[in-house]
C-alpha positions as CSV (number, residue, x, y, z in Angstrom):
1,M,0.0,0.0,0.0
2,Q,1.3,3.4,-0.9
3,Y,0.6,6.4,1.4
4,S,0.5,10.1,0.6
5,P,3.6,12.0,1.6
6,S,1.7,13.7,4.5
7,L,0.4,10.4,5.8
8,A,3.8,8.8,5.5
9,R,5.3,11.7,7.5
10,T,2.6,11.3,10.1
11,L,3.2,7.5,10.4
12,Q,6.9,8.0,10.6
13,G,6.6,10.5,13.4
14,T,4.1,8.2,15.2
15,C,6.6,5.4,15.5
16,A,9.7,7.6,16.2
17,V,8.4,10.2,18.7
18,S,5.3,9.1,20.6
19,G,4.8,6.8,23.6
20,L,1.7,4.7,24.0
21,R,-1.3,6.0,25.8
22,K,-3.8,3.7,27.5
23,R,-7.5,4.1,27.7
24,S,-9.8,1.8,29.7
25,V,-13.1,0.6,28.5
26,V,-15.7,-2.1,29.2
27,L,-16.3,-4.3,26.2
28,A,-18.8,-7.1,26.2
29,G,-19.0,-6.8,30.0
30,H,-15.3,-7.1,30.6
31,A,-12.9,-4.3,31.6
32,T,-9.9,-3.9,29.3
33,S,-7.5,-1.3,28.2
34,V,-6.1,-0.3,24.8
35,A,-2.7,1.2,24.4
36,L,-2.1,3.3,21.2
37,E,0.1,6.1,20.1
38,P,-1.5,9.6,20.7
39,E,-1.8,10.2,16.9
40,F,-4.0,7.1,16.5
41,W,-6.2,8.2,19.5
42,A,-6.6,11.6,17.8
43,V,-7.9,10.0,14.6
44,L,-10.2,7.6,16.5
45,D,-11.5,10.6,18.5
46,R,-12.4,12.3,15.1
47,I,-14.0,9.2,13.8
48,A,-16.2,8.9,17.0
49,A,-17.2,12.5,16.7
50,R,-18.0,12.2,13.1
51,R,-20.2,9.2,13.7
52,S,-21.8,10.8,16.8
53,L,-20.5,8.0,19.0
54,S,-18.7,8.0,22.4
55,K,-15.2,6.7,22.4
56,A,-16.4,3.6,24.2
57,Q,-19.1,3.0,21.6
58,L,-16.5,3.3,18.8
59,L,-14.2,0.8,20.6
60,A,-17.2,-1.5,21.1
61,D,-17.9,-1.3,17.3
62,I,-14.3,-2.0,16.5
63,D,-14.3,-4.9,19.0
64,A,-17.4,-6.4,17.5
65,G,-15.9,-6.5,14.0
66,R,-12.3,-7.4,14.6
67,G,-12.5,-11.1,14.5
68,R,-9.3,-12.7,15.9
69,R,-7.2,-9.5,15.3
70,P,-5.9,-7.8,18.4
71,L,-8.0,-4.8,19.4
72,A,-5.1,-2.4,19.2
73,S,-4.3,-3.6,15.7
74,A,-7.9,-3.2,14.6
75,C,-8.0,0.3,16.0
76,R,-4.8,1.3,14.1
77,L,-6.1,-0.2,10.9
78,L,-9.4,1.7,11.2
79,A,-7.4,4.9,11.8
80,L,-5.1,4.3,8.8
81,S,-8.1,3.6,6.6
82,W,-9.9,6.8,7.8
83,V,-6.8,9.0,7.1
84,A,-6.3,7.4,3.7
85,E,-9.9,8.2,2.8
86,H,-10.4,11.5,4.6
87,G,-6.9,12.9,4.9
88,V,-5.3,14.4,8.0
89,E,-7.6,17.1,9.4
């Protein structure tokens, strides 16, 4: 997959600069936490806002559709897909 130059710079900075940030959520009745880089959280926050969902509701939706993929990976893939489609706001 080829990314736009601005997305490539964003992704490069994500890996090189940022530490992980954890958020706790209850999914399917179980407390869990998800650790992602702040840049991915920022995109997920935009997605939730655009869809009129709380962050917990968005994570529940991601969880429901992720299959056997780790939740953090599913979150990152959704964020990457969103940025590829909508650009960096």
